[in-house]
N, C-alpha and C positions, 0 to 999 in steps of 0.2 A: 594017271588020274583022269577021270571022265569029266567032260564039260559040265555035266549035271551036278557033280559034286562041288565044283568050283562055284557054279551059279547058286546053288543052295547055300553055300557058306557065305557068299556076298549078300544074299537076300537076308539071311539070319543076322548077319552083322549089321546090316542096314536097320533092321528092326530094333536091335539092341542099342545102336547109336541114337536113334530117335528117342528111345525110352530114357537113355542116360541124359541126353540133351533136355528133355522135358523135366527130368528130376532136378537138374541143375537151375532150372528157371523158377523152382518153387522156393519160397523163402525158407531158409534153414533154421527156423525157430523151434523145431520140434525134433525130438530124438529119433522118431521113425523116419523123418524125412532125411536125415543125415545117414542113418543106417541103411535105408533103402537105396539112397544114392550110392553109397559104398557097394552095396550088393550089385547094383547095375553096372558099376565100373568094373567089378570083378568078372562079371558076365562078358562085358565088352572085351576085356584083355584076353580072356579065354577064347572067345570067338575070333578075335583079331589074330592071335598067333596061329590058330588052326586054319584060318583063311589064308594066312601067308604061307603056311606049310603046304596047303593044297595048291596055291598058285605057284609056288616054287616047284612043286612036283610036276605040275602041268608044263613047266618050263624045262623039266629034266633035272632039277636039282632036289636031291633027297635029303630031308632033315628028320631028326627023330625027336628032339626036345624043343620046348618053347624057346629056350636061350639060342639054341642053334638056328631055329627058324628066324629069330630076330636078327642074329648076326648075318645070316645069308641074305635076308631082305635088305639089310644095310649095304652089303656088298653089291647088290644089284641096283642100288640107288632108290629103292622104294621107301626107305626110312633115312631120315636126314639128321637125326640126333640120337646116335646109338646109345649114349649114356642115359638120356632121358627114357628111352625104351626099356633099357635094362633096369632102370630104377623103377619104372612102372610094373615090370614083372616081379621085381624083388618085393615091392609093396603089396602086391597081390598075394604073393606067397606068405609074407609076414602077417597079413591081416588075420589069417586063421589061427595064429598063435597068440596074438595079443588083442583078440576080438573084444571090443567094447571098453578097452582101457581108454578113459576119457580123454586124455591128452593125445593119444594116438589117433582117435576118431576125429578130433577137431583138425589135427594137422593133416590127416589123410583126406578129409573133405576138401580142405583148401588146396592140397596138391591135385586132387581130381579136377577142380575147376581150372587150375593152371595148365594141366596137361591136356584138357579136352581139345584145344585147337590142334595140337600135334596128332592126336588120335584121328580127328576129322580130316586133317590134311592127308594122312595115309589112307584112310578109308576112301576118300574122293579119288586118289591116285589109283587105287586098286579097281574101284568101280569104273572109272573112265578107261582104264587100260583093258579090262576084261569083259565087262558087261556087254558092250556092243558086239564083241566077238563070240560071246558065249550063248547067244540066243539059241535055244533048242527049237528046231523046226519040226 
């Protein structure tokens, strides 16, 4: 895995994290706010597991699936709550099957707010660990 790909992944994830955080600060009194926040969360989860996969590959650990990437990241100490991460991944996978079911959407939005600190903690760890070392000259 090249330094450039890891750096690009971290940069893309940082942008997505910023957008999700911004969405979570908007009052959720409109359907589009909630749906947009859910969409941003799904993007963050997708970028997170791909960033973890690339960082693991940079360390010499090869993973193929999102679940495998999360499990290996947990083993390396990058993730601290494996069940929460696997739950986030499952929710992201489930959302496409029950999209817009009212009860699911409301619970999902609440779960996103609750898990954002864990997402941010992991993002900060990755950023701190790799960004200073990956500056391309």
